[in-house]
N, C-alpha and C positions, 0 to 999 in steps of 0.2 A: 848696856853700856857700863863701863867701869866707873868707879867713884871719881877718878880724876879726869873723866871725859864729859863732854857736853854734846848735845845734839843740835845740829843745824837743819832746819826744815825748809825745803824749797818747794814752791808750787809752780807747776807748769800747766799751761792751757792745752798744749798739744803733746800727744804721746811720743811723737818723733823726737822732739826736743828733750823730753824726759829720758828717753832711751839713750840719746847721745850723751847726756849728762851722766847717766848710769855707767856707760862704757868708760867715760873719762875718769870718773871717780874710782872705778875698779882698777884702772891703770895707774892711778896716783897712789900715794901712801895713806890716804884716808880710808876709814872703814865704812862701808855701805851698811847702815843699820837696818833700813826698811824701805820698801817702796809700796805705795798705795795708789789705787786708781778707781775712778768711778765705774769703769767698764774694763773687761779683759783686753789686753793689748799684746798682739803678737810681737811688736817691735820691742816692748819692754821685756817680754819673756825671752826673746833672743838675746837682748843685751845682758840679761841676768845669767844666761847660759844655764837655764834650768834643766835638770835631768828628767828623764821620763819617770813617771810615777810607778811605783810597784803595786798599785792597787789592782791592776789586771791580773797579776800573779795570785793575789789573794782570791780573786773571783774564780780563776781557773782551779785553784786548789779546792775551794769550796764546792765547785761544780763536780769535780771528780769524786770528792768525798761524798757528796750528796747522791750521786748516781749509784755508787756501790752500797751506800747505806740503804737507799730505797730498794735496790734489787735484793740485797740480803734480808731486809725486813720482810719483803713479800715472800721470799723463799722460806724464811723461818716460819712465818705465819701459816703458809700452805702446808709445810711439813709437820708442823706441830699439831694441827687439827685433822689432817688427812681427809679433807673434804673432796670426795670423788664426785665429780659432776659429769654425767652423761658419758662415762668411760674415758674422760680426758685424763692425761697424766697429772699427778699431783704437783710436780715441779715442772711446770710449763715455762719455757724460756720466753716466748714472745709476749705474753700478757704482763710479765714482770717488768718489761721495758717501759711500760706506761708509768708505773710507780717510780721506777728509776729516773725517768724524765722529770716527773713532778718534783722529786727530791733534788734533782740537779738544779732546777730553777730556784727552789727554796734556799738551798745551801749556797748557791752562787750569790744570792742577794745578801745572805748573812756574811759570807766572805768579803763581799764588796764593802759592806758597812764596817766590818772589823778593820779591813785594810785602810779605809779612809780615816778612821779614828786613829789608828796607829801612825799613819804617814803624816797626819796633821799634828801629831803629838798632843792629842787632846787627852785629858783636860790640861790646858796650859795655865798654870797658876802663876801668871806673871802679869804685871801691868804693862801697858804700852806707853812708856814715857814720851816717845817722840810722835805719838799719834795725834793728828790734828783733824778735826771734823771736816774741813773743806776737801780733804783727800778722799772722802767717801761720796761726795756729791757733785763736785764741779771741777776739781783740778786733779792732775796727777801729782802725787807728793813723793819726794825723795828725801829721806832722812839720812844724814851722814854723822857718824860719831867721830869726834876729833878732840884733841886737847884744847883746853881753854885758850892757850896762846895761839892756836891755829884757827880759832873761830872766825876772826875777821878775814883771814885768807879764804876760808871755805865760803863765807858769805859773798866775797868779791867774785869767787869762781862762779857761783850760781847767778849772781847779778849779771855777769858778762854774757851768760847764756840765756838771758831773758826771763829769769825766774823771779817770782815774788817771794821774799824771805819772810818767814814767820817772825813777828815782833816779840812775842812773849816766850823767851827762852828759859 
């Protein structure tokens, strides 16, 4: 929130009412600062119009990189030492798939973790000025940033929709 803005925090018992309030806030001129909830809510996610996460692409890229890294490592190792076993070829294709598969799993996990860290923008060195603890345990919380002159209008807006307004602003 900017310096000339204040936050109005509203608590809803039901996710459907919170989702409806989120839709109406997005259609109005106020800025939706944050939404918290005790459990994941499909209704609120739909109201926020959240886009699909790019983490899957990081996982796919890690898996592809892992497969080729494992396969090339096995080929390099076999070619470097020329270990001939029972007349089998030194650079055998089929056995190297096992190493490639294992590296695929390992690098997919690494890609997934890196993708989650980047998409969540971690580490986030910012405080959460509008965060109130009831939003993490019992209620769905909607935080709206508005000018100080609009604060009473926003509080009335939420009160009309059955929300409990935070008293310590």
